[in-house]
N, C-alpha and C positions, 0 to 999 in steps of 0.2 A: 928112716929116711924115705923108704919106699911108700910108707903110709902117707907122708906129707906130700910127696909128688903125686900120688894117686888122688889125694884130696884136692890138690890144686887143679889137676886135670878135670876131675868131676865138677869142681866149682866153675871152671871156664866153660865146660860143655853145658852145664845147667844154665849159666848166664846167657850163652849164645842161643840156646833153644828157647829160653824165656823171652829174649828180645825179639826173636823171629815170630814167636806165637803172638806176642802183644802187638807187634808191628802189623800183623795181618788183622787182628781184632780192631785196631784203631784206624783202619783204612777209611771209615766213614768220617772220622774227625780230621784226618790228614788231608783228604781231598777237599779243596775249597769249592763250594757250590754257592755261587752268588744268589741264586733264587731262594735257597734255604736260609742262608746267612742274613739276607736282607730282612727276612721275617722276624728273626731273633737276634738283633744286633748286640744285645747285652751278653749273649752266650757265645759269641763268635770268637774263635781262636785266631788272633791276628798273626801268631807265629807259626801256625801249623804248616804253612807253605814252605817254611825254612827248615823244617825237620829233615835230617839226614840219618839214615839207618846206621851208618858207620860211627856217628857221634855217640851212640849208646853202647857200643861194644866195649870200649876200654874199662869202664867202671863195672859193666855187667860181668865181664870175665874175671875181675879181680875181687871185688868186695860185695857184690850183690847178695850172694848166698849167706855169708856171715851176718850181714845186716838184717836179712829176713829172719834168720835164726834168733838173733838177739831181740828183735822186735816181738816175735811171737812168744819167746820165753818171758819177756817182760809183761806181756799181756797175761800170760799164765800166772806170773807172780801176783799181779793185781787181782786176778780172779781168786787165787788161794787166800790172799789177805782179806778180800771182801767176804768170802765164805767164813773165815775165822771170826771176823768181827760181827757177822750177822747170825752166828749160832745162838740159839735160844731166844730168838726174837719172834714175836707174834706176827705172822705174815699178813694178817688182815689189817694191821695198823701201819701207818707210814713211818719211815725211818726218821727219827728225831734225835736231838741232843748230841751226845758225845759220839755215838755211832755215825751219825750223819757227818759230823765234822771230820772224823777220822777217815771215813771212806772218801769224802770229797778231796781231802788232802792227799790220800794215796793215789787217786786217779789223776790229780793235778801233777804230782811228782812223777809218776810213771809216764804220763804223756809227755812231760818235758824231757825226761831221760830218753824216751824213744825218739823225739825230735832231734836231740843233740847227738845221739849215737848213730842214728840212721840217716842223717842229713848228708 
């Protein structure tokens, strides 16, 4: 029981610290500067002025850390699968045939799982 409570508290603290750190890093994007944004209208964030810091806290305190752990572990699974299927291959030649098909499908599947699980 104490381990679960400790994990939940650490998860909430990590989420809060991450949101605060990213909020500071994204200050350049959040601040609307018309002189800059008029030069690059295709890259302008129209919703950046409506962002509120407290909107990010509920999900960051509850599920952000498990989602990151799941995403990085799935990337690790994709890496291990790729290494297995590429063993014994001549590295000077391009990937062809069944190996290419399998690796493309592994990447496709893992990327879809990451999107579904971490959305």
